[in-house]
C-alpha positions as CSV (number, residue, x, y, z in Angstrom):
1,M,-6.4,-17.9,10.3
2,S,-9.7,-17.9,8.1
3,V,-8.0,-19.9,4.8
4,A,-8.6,-23.0,5.8
5,K,-8.8,-25.8,2.4
6,P,-7.3,-25.1,-0.9
7,P,-9.8,-22.9,-3.1
8,K,-11.9,-25.4,-5.7
9,P,-9.7,-26.2,-9.0
10,P,-10.9,-25.8,-12.7
11,Q,-12.9,-28.5,-14.5
12,V,-9.6,-31.0,-16.2
13,L,-10.4,-32.6,-19.6
14,T,-7.9,-34.1,-21.6
15,A,-6.8,-34.9,-25.2
16,R,-4.6,-36.7,-27.1
17,S,-5.3,-35.2,-30.8
18,I,-6.4,-32.4,-32.7
19,G,-9.9,-34.1,-33.2
20,E,-10.2,-34.3,-29.4
21,V,-9.3,-30.5,-28.4
22,H,-11.8,-29.4,-30.9
23,E,-14.4,-31.9,-29.2
24,S,-13.4,-30.6,-25.7
25,V,-13.9,-27.3,-26.7
26,E,-17.2,-28.6,-28.0
27,I,-17.9,-30.5,-24.5
28,I,-17.5,-26.8,-23.0
29,S,-19.3,-24.4,-25.0
30,Q,-22.7,-27.5,-24.4
31,Y,-22.4,-27.1,-21.4
32,F,-22.0,-22.7,-20.9
33,K,-25.0,-22.6,-23.7
34,N,-27.1,-24.8,-21.8
35,N,-26.9,-24.0,-18.4
36,P,-29.8,-22.7,-16.7
37,N,-28.4,-19.1,-16.3
38,N,-28.3,-18.9,-19.7
39,S,-32.1,-17.8,-20.3
40,K,-31.8,-17.9,-24.1
41,N,-29.2,-20.9,-24.7
42,I,-27.0,-18.2,-26.3
43,R,-23.7,-20.0,-27.5
44,P,-21.0,-18.3,-25.3
45,I,-17.5,-16.6,-26.5
46,L,-14.5,-18.9,-25.4
47,W,-10.9,-17.6,-25.6
48,Y,-7.8,-19.2,-25.1
49,R,-4.0,-19.4,-23.4
50,A,-1.6,-21.8,-24.3
51,Q,0.8,-22.9,-21.6
52,E,3.5,-25.4,-22.2
53,K,3.1,-27.2,-18.5
54,Y,-0.1,-27.7,-17.5
55,T,1.4,-27.3,-13.7
56,W,1.6,-23.2,-14.6
57,Q,-0.6,-20.8,-13.1
58,L,-2.6,-18.3,-14.5
59,I,-0.4,-15.1,-12.7
60,P,1.0,-12.6,-14.7
61,T,4.6,-12.1,-14.8
62,L,5.0,-9.0,-12.6
63,F,3.5,-10.9,-9.9
64,R,5.7,-13.6,-9.9
65,D,8.6,-12.2,-7.8
66,T,7.1,-9.1,-6.2
67,K,5.7,-8.5,-2.8
68,Y,3.5,-5.6,-2.4
69,A,2.5,-4.7,0.8
70,G,-0.1,-1.0,1.8
71,N,-3.1,0.6,0.4
72,G,-0.7,3.3,-1.7
73,Y,1.9,3.8,-4.1
74,T,3.7,0.0,-4.0
75,Q,6.7,-1.8,-5.4
76,L,4.2,-3.4,-7.6
77,H,2.8,0.2,-9.1
78,L,7.4,1.2,-8.7
79,R,8.1,-2.0,-11.2
80,E,5.2,-1.6,-13.9
81,D,6.1,2.1,-14.3
82,Y,10.2,1.7,-14.8
83,R,8.7,-0.8,-17.4
84,I,6.5,1.3,-19.4
85,Q,8.6,4.6,-19.3
86,G,11.5,2.3,-20.0
87,F,10.3,0.6,-23.2
88,E,8.7,3.6,-24.4
89,A,12.1,5.1,-24.2
90,R,13.9,2.5,-26.4
91,A,11.4,1.0,-28.4
92,R,8.8,3.5,-29.6
93,H,10.5,3.5,-32.7
94,L,9.6,0.6,-33.6
95,V,6.2,0.0,-32.6
96,E,4.0,0.1,-36.0
97,D,1.0,1.8,-34.4
98,K,2.0,4.2,-31.7
99,P,-0.4,3.5,-28.0
100,A,-1.7,6.6,-26.9
101,N,-1.4,5.8,-23.4
102,R,-0.2,3.0,-20.5
103,F,-2.3,0.6,-20.8
104,A,-2.3,0.4,-24.5
105,W,2.2,-0.2,-23.9
106,Q,1.5,-2.7,-21.5
107,E,-0.3,-4.6,-24.7
108,V,2.6,-4.0,-26.8
109,M,5.5,-5.1,-24.1
110,Q,3.3,-8.6,-22.9
111,H,3.2,-9.8,-27.0
112,H,7.0,-9.2,-26.1
113,R,7.8,-10.9,-22.7
114,H,7.9,-7.9,-21.0
115,K,6.4,-8.5,-17.4
116,T,3.2,-6.8,-17.0
117,R,-0.2,-7.4,-14.8
118,L,-1.6,-8.9,-18.0
119,L,-2.5,-12.2,-19.3
120,D,-2.3,-12.8,-22.7
121,W,-5.3,-15.1,-24.2
122,T,-6.5,-15.7,-28.0
123,E,-9.7,-15.5,-29.7
124,S,-8.4,-18.8,-32.1
125,L,-8.3,-22.3,-31.1
126,D,-5.9,-23.4,-33.7
127,I,-3.6,-20.2,-32.6
128,S,-3.9,-21.8,-28.9
129,L,-2.7,-25.1,-30.1
130,A,0.4,-23.9,-32.1
131,F,1.3,-21.8,-28.9
132,A,1.1,-25.0,-26.9
133,L,3.2,-27.1,-29.4
134,E,5.6,-24.5,-30.2
135,A,8.5,-26.4,-29.0
136,F,7.8,-29.0,-31.3
137,L,6.5,-26.7,-34.3
138,D,10.1,-25.6,-34.3
139,P,12.5,-25.7,-37.1
140,N,15.4,-25.7,-35.6
141,N,14.7,-29.9,-34.8
142,N,18.4,-31.3,-34.2
143,S,18.6,-28.3,-31.3
144,K,20.1,-30.4,-28.4
145,D,18.4,-28.1,-26.0
146,L,14.7,-28.1,-27.6
147,E,15.1,-32.1,-27.5
148,I,15.6,-31.8,-23.8
149,R,12.7,-29.2,-23.4
150,R,10.7,-31.1,-24.9
151,K,10.9,-34.1,-23.0
152,G,9.6,-32.1,-19.5
153,L,6.6,-30.9,-21.3
154,T,2.7,-31.6,-20.9
155,P,1.0,-28.8,-22.2
156,C,-2.1,-27.4,-22.3
157,I,-4.8,-25.2,-22.8
158,W,-7.3,-23.1,-20.7
159,V,-10.7,-22.4,-21.9
160,L,-11.9,-19.1,-20.4
161,N,-15.4,-17.5,-20.7
162,P,-14.3,-13.7,-20.4
163,Y,-18.2,-12.9,-20.0
164,L,-18.8,-15.0,-17.2
165,L,-15.2,-13.7,-15.6
166,N,-16.5,-10.0,-16.4
167,S,-19.9,-10.7,-15.0
168,K,-18.5,-11.9,-11.5
169,V,-15.9,-8.6,-11.6
170,Y,-19.3,-6.4,-12.1
171,R,-20.8,-8.3,-8.8
172,S,-17.9,-7.7,-7.2
173,F,-18.8,-3.8,-7.0
174,Y,-22.1,-4.1,-5.2
175,K,-21.9,-7.9,-3.2
176,K,-22.0,-7.8,0.3
177,P,-19.3,-7.0,2.3
178,Y,-16.3,-5.8,0.2
179,G,-18.5,-4.0,-2.8
180,I,-19.5,-0.7,-0.5
181,E,-15.6,-0.5,0.1
182,L,-14.4,-1.0,-3.2
183,I,-16.8,2.5,-4.4
184,K,-15.9,4.1,-1.7
185,R,-12.3,3.8,-2.2
186,A,-12.7,4.9,-5.9
187,I,-15.0,8.0,-5.7
188,Q,-12.1,9.5,-3.8
189,D,-11.1,11.9,-6.4
190,L,-14.9,13.0,-6.9
191,P,-15.6,16.7,-5.2
192,P,-16.2,16.2,-1.3
193,I,-20.1,17.4,-1.9
194,T,-20.5,14.3,-4.3
195,R,-18.5,11.6,-2.1
196,I,-21.4,11.8,0.3
197,N,-24.2,10.2,-1.1
198,A,-22.1,9.1,-3.9
199,T,-21.2,5.5,-2.4
200,R,-24.9,4.2,-1.6
201,T,-26.4,5.5,-5.2
202,L,-23.5,4.1,-7.0
203,K,-24.3,0.4,-5.8
204,R,-27.9,0.8,-5.8
205,K,-28.1,1.6,-9.5
206,L,-25.2,-0.6,-10.2
207,E,-27.6,-3.4,-8.2
208,S,-31.0,-2.8,-9.9
209,G,-29.5,-1.9,-13.4
210,K,-27.2,-4.5,-14.6
211,S,-29.3,-4.8,-17.6
212,R,-28.5,-1.0,-18.3
213,F,-24.4,-1.3,-17.2
214,F,-23.9,-4.9,-18.2
215,G,-26.2,-7.1,-19.5
216,N,-29.2,-9.5,-19.0
217,N,-27.3,-13.0,-18.8
218,N,-24.9,-14.6,-16.7
219,I,-23.0,-17.1,-18.5
220,A,-23.7,-15.5,-22.4
221,P,-25.1,-11.7,-23.3
222,E,-29.0,-11.9,-24.9
223,Y,-28.1,-8.4,-26.9
224,D,-24.8,-7.7,-29.0
225,P,-23.2,-11.2,-28.3
226,R,-20.1,-10.4,-30.0
227,M,-19.0,-7.6,-27.7
228,A,-21.8,-7.3,-24.8
229,G,-19.6,-7.5,-21.6
230,L,-16.1,-7.0,-23.2
231,Y,-14.2,-4.2,-22.2
232,N,-11.6,-1.8,-24.2
233,L,-9.8,0.1,-21.2
234,S,-8.0,2.8,-23.4
235,A,-11.5,4.1,-24.9
236,I,-13.2,3.9,-21.5
237,D,-9.8,5.8,-20.0
238,D,-10.4,8.4,-23.6
239,W,-13.7,8.8,-22.6
240,R,-13.2,9.7,-18.6
241,Q,-10.5,12.2,-19.8
242,A,-12.6,13.8,-22.0
243,N,-15.6,14.0,-19.4
244,Q,-13.2,14.7,-16.5
245,N,-14.5,18.3,-15.5
246,R,-18.1,16.8,-15.3
247,I,-17.7,13.2,-14.7
248,H,-19.1,13.7,-10.9
249,F,-22.4,14.9,-12.6
250,M,-22.3,12.5,-15.2
251,L,-21.9,9.7,-13.3
252,M,-25.3,10.8,-10.8
253,Q,-27.2,11.3,-13.6
254,E,-26.3,8.1,-15.4
255,E,-24.9,9.8,-18.3
256,F,-21.7,7.8,-17.6
257,N,-21.7,4.2,-17.0
258,P,-20.6,4.2,-13.4
259,L,-19.3,0.4,-13.9
260,F,-16.5,2.0,-16.8
261,Y,-16.0,4.7,-13.9
262,L,-14.7,1.4,-11.2
263,L,-13.3,-0.4,-14.5
264,A,-11.0,2.8,-14.7
265,R,-10.3,3.3,-11.0
266,Y,-9.0,-0.1,-10.1
267,Y,-7.5,-1.6,-13.2
268,L,-5.9,1.5,-15.0
269,D,-5.4,3.9,-11.8
270,G,-4.2,1.1,-9.8
271,I,-6.1,1.1,-6.4
272,P,-4.7,-1.5,-4.2
273,V,-7.7,-3.9,-3.5
274,K,-7.3,-7.8,-2.1
275,V,-7.7,-10.7,-4.4
276,E,-10.6,-12.0,-2.3
277,D,-12.3,-8.5,-3.6
278,L,-12.2,-8.6,-7.3
279,P,-11.0,-11.1,-9.6
280,P,-9.2,-10.2,-13.3
281,L,-11.1,-8.6,-15.7
282,A,-10.8,-9.9,-19.6
283,V,-10.3,-7.0,-22.3
284,V,-10.3,-6.6,-25.6
285,H,-7.4,-4.1,-27.4
286,P,-6.4,-2.5,-30.6
287,Y,-3.8,-4.5,-32.3
288,H,-0.9,-2.3,-32.3
289,S,1.4,-4.8,-34.2
290,S,0.7,-7.5,-37.1
291,R,2.1,-10.3,-35.0
292,I,-0.8,-9.3,-32.3
293,R,-2.9,-9.0,-35.0
294,Q,-2.2,-12.4,-36.4
295,Q,-2.1,-14.3,-32.8
296,K,-6.0,-12.5,-32.7
297,G,-5.1,-11.4,-29.3
298,A,-7.0,-10.6,-25.9
299,F,-6.4,-10.0,-22.5
300,T,-7.2,-10.0,-18.9
301,V,-5.8,-7.7,-16.6
302,F,-5.0,-7.6,-13.1
303,P,-5.8,-5.4,-10.5
304,H,-2.9,-4.5,-8.4
305,Y,-3.5,-6.7,-5.6
306,M,-2.5,-6.0,-2.1
307,W,0.2,-8.8,-0.3
308,R,-0.7,-10.4,2.4
309,D,2.3,-12.6,4.2
310,D,-0.2,-14.9,5.9
311,V,-2.1,-15.8,3.4
312,E,0.6,-16.1,1.1
313,E,2.7,-18.4,3.5
314,F,-0.2,-20.5,4.0
315,Y,-1.0,-20.8,0.5
316,K,2.8,-22.0,-0.8
317,N,3.8,-24.5,3.0
318,S,0.3,-25.9,2.5
319,F,-0.3,-26.2,-1.1
320,N,2.6,-25.0,-3.3
321,I,0.4,-22.2,-4.6
322,N,-0.2,-18.6,-5.3
323,S,-3.5,-17.4,-4.5
324,L,-3.3,-14.6,-6.7
325,A,-3.1,-16.8,-9.2
326,M,-6.0,-16.7,-11.9
327,D,-7.3,-20.5,-11.3
328,K,-6.7,-20.4,-7.3
329,Q,-9.3,-17.0,-7.0
330,P,-13.0,-18.3,-5.8
331,G,-15.8,-18.5,-8.3
332,I,-13.6,-18.0,-10.8
333,E,-13.1,-21.9,-11.5
334,Q,-16.7,-21.9,-12.9
335,A,-15.4,-19.2,-16.4
336,I,-12.2,-21.5,-16.9
337,Y,-11.6,-24.7,-17.9
338,Q,-8.3,-27.0,-18.8
339,I,-7.5,-29.3,-21.4
340,R,-4.4,-31.8,-21.1
341,I,-2.4,-32.2,-24.2
342,A,-1.5,-36.0,-23.5
343,D,0.4,-36.9,-27.1
344,P,2.3,-33.2,-27.9
345,E,4.6,-35.0,-30.6
346,C,1.7,-36.3,-32.1
347,M,-0.6,-33.8,-32.0
348,A,2.3,-31.8,-33.6
349,I,2.5,-33.7,-36.9
350,E,-1.1,-33.6,-37.0
351,L,-0.6,-29.2,-36.9
352,L,2.2,-29.5,-39.9
353,T,0.4,-31.6,-41.6
354,S,-2.6,-29.6,-41.7
355,G,-0.2,-26.8,-42.8
356,K,0.6,-24.8,-39.8
357,R,4.0,-23.4,-39.2
358,I,5.8,-21.0,-36.3
359,S,5.1,-18.1,-39.2
360,D,1.3,-18.3,-38.7
361,I,2.1,-17.3,-34.9
362,Y,5.3,-15.3,-35.4
363,P,4.7,-13.2,-39.1
364,E,8.4,-11.7,-39.2
365,L,11.0,-12.7,-41.6
366,D,13.2,-14.7,-39.8
367,S,10.0,-17.3,-39.2
368,Y,9.1,-17.4,-42.9
369,A,12.6,-18.1,-43.4
370,K,12.8,-20.8,-40.6
371,D,9.5,-22.5,-42.3
372,L,11.2,-23.1,-45.2
373,E,14.5,-24.9,-43.7
374,Y,12.1,-27.0,-41.6
375,Q,13.3,-30.2,-41.0
376,V,10.4,-33.0,-41.0
377,Y,10.3,-35.3,-38.1
């Protein structure tokens, strides 16, 4: 067994008030800003994810009860396909802005508690706070079930540097020993005459051309800081489909970003990959509903990881963790922090006093009606 110890955990901070949460985020931001790899001392973009229990691992719902093996079409692909087909068939008429492709449908599904390969994040710290303390903001204060739920909560907020995460993704495609194999598997859809030299050519281009294909810095983008290193997979897929008859020529002539092509192959087409070879990808996406727009949603999308019985059983029995979880993957601990909320009830009262309500994260008629009936602590 090659796995001998648990992965290095992400750094943990503790906060007891809204002010302390904001101070924690400032500490994290300053760390990234002053990191030696941030040559221009640029303040990075940070994303946030709330969880009701800090012990919950960062793993998508579709991965939590599935074993998926093999290099081709797996049980994971099948379960994903069933869900996309069924949701589109039953709910298409309810979606405000109709998704144009399967990934866009998953974005909508994720925000309505359907199982997907996505983890949702928000660009707003205040919205993540409301999600973390949702049980205490719920207007139905007299509910016994809600009272029990509150007693067991130990909420947290995860803080992610999406640019740093995607820098890890970029490096995965040329690092030794896995990069060359990732490229080789991805280009199987190209003509045979192209594949002969394409693998090493693309690896060489990625290794020497990071400033052209991704960005200059490792921590925060030197140019276009609000957009560099963040991907819209639906847009990438549109470009790829529009040029499918000459995509191989465009790749060799650098008319199409080779990184975009590889992202589409692994995160859209679903080529299976080992968890140690490729991390999740941070993506932005068009807002398909007022709810997603209100929540300022962003995502990390996981590739189709291969199930490995030996590794999974070892981690489960020895450390009670899932090695596919984002916070357990090697190298990613540098891109994420956890802020634990020590006194959620007190912090919820602070939020309510500042005017935060359930309708701020769920902008539907039922939420506004509940807020009007709210019973104060």
